[in-house]
Phi, psi and omega in degrees: 000126183296146180292147178287154179303331181297333179261327186295312186294316174298323180296315179294323178294319179294321177298315181296318179296318179300318178293324178293316177298318176301315179300315179296322180299320183285327185256004187299330180283333173293325178288323185280331186239060182293338178294349175296341179273354180285127181258129179223161177202170179088168182281169176289165179301159179306141179087357179247133186258124173289140181233125178284134180241112186250125179218183177296338178280353182117203182257124174239195186218149169224158174245128180260124175252109187291153177296150182282146174053037179281136174275154182302131179082356182278136175259136183238160175296156178229140168250130173265117194253125178242131187267177180281176190282351177253012186242169168227168184296337180300335181279351199261331189310315180297319180295325183275359183299332179302327176293320182293327178293343173275355182097013184258151164275163183228133172241110180270118186255132177264144178272149174305131180090353179256151172054235181272355187272124175284176172111178183269137179260118173200179184300322182292318180288326178291320179297312182300320180293319179300315180294321181291325177297318177299313182298323178292324181295327180296339182279349185277134179290343179283345193262131169273112186292345178274351185230055178257128180246140177257129178232135174208146176238140180055237176305323179300332174297327177291320178294320178297318179293320177300320176294318181296335179279348187238343180223145179288143177217162181278332183194163180227129177238123182238133179239121175058043187257150183263162181287318181190147178293338178296334180296341180272347183298323183301322180296339178257005175064037178229155180288150182299334183290349175282348180288129186270322180249100191282314182051069185278077183291332179298318181294324179294312181297325178298332182256354186279137184237016173259167182299143181230135178236125178246139172239141174205140175279132180292342180256014183288115178261344182279313173234090186302150185300343178300336178297309178292327175299320177291321178297321175293325178296322183285333177238085192302336180273359179288147175258129178249127177243115179265129187247157182276078185197176176256223181265310187268357179246026187249133004276157179285337181222106183295322180299315179293323176301313180284333175295320177296317180298315180300320178294319178298316182292327174295316179295331181277356179080014177278319178251149180291154174292151180294000000 
């Protein structure tokens, strides 16, 4: 006897939802890591040194931008810079120049599967690469191991948080960073347990005891500013600076952005007082 419409339609709706949820589960990493499709080639710009980063996830790459006007034998602060999910390290040297103008070295870290780096992209491989990049930086004579800063924007904030939970650093700077990828599941009408790469930044901030600086655009619709407000709530000593921008046009004023960072790093003891 055929099923009645009262039973058939809910069953079809449930089947359709199940297929939708399965589809999202299967393609979520393509959605989370669009920068894997960016094609690059050639060496880094002049004056930048490629650094091999070897971890359990395989071989990745970082670019080292040496500090400006460094004297022989002098150790300087270093910022380990993690980019967003639609970028590769080739996009970053000009943007990161503000750190060098403060007297810092910069290490731009590539994720597995991005740019020139082979491998699988997931939370585990990104975390392993971040830790290996840190360990490689400690071997450099230019780097003061007591003054290493972690910086990340958007997805890069998750890499910076993962590193901060596993290695000591002097300070943490997050730009347009989310609390956890599970917080986005609701927008797709699926339960959070289907998220494969969680990146629980909120848990890291709740346990972190070093200085924290948060930036977020008040017009950010991709990662709404409530994420950084929640991160600040979890880390009460964190400073939150809200900027007049969205997600991909942030910061609106690079000079002011780096002025704020320089003041924060002086207060954190990373940079000398004027």
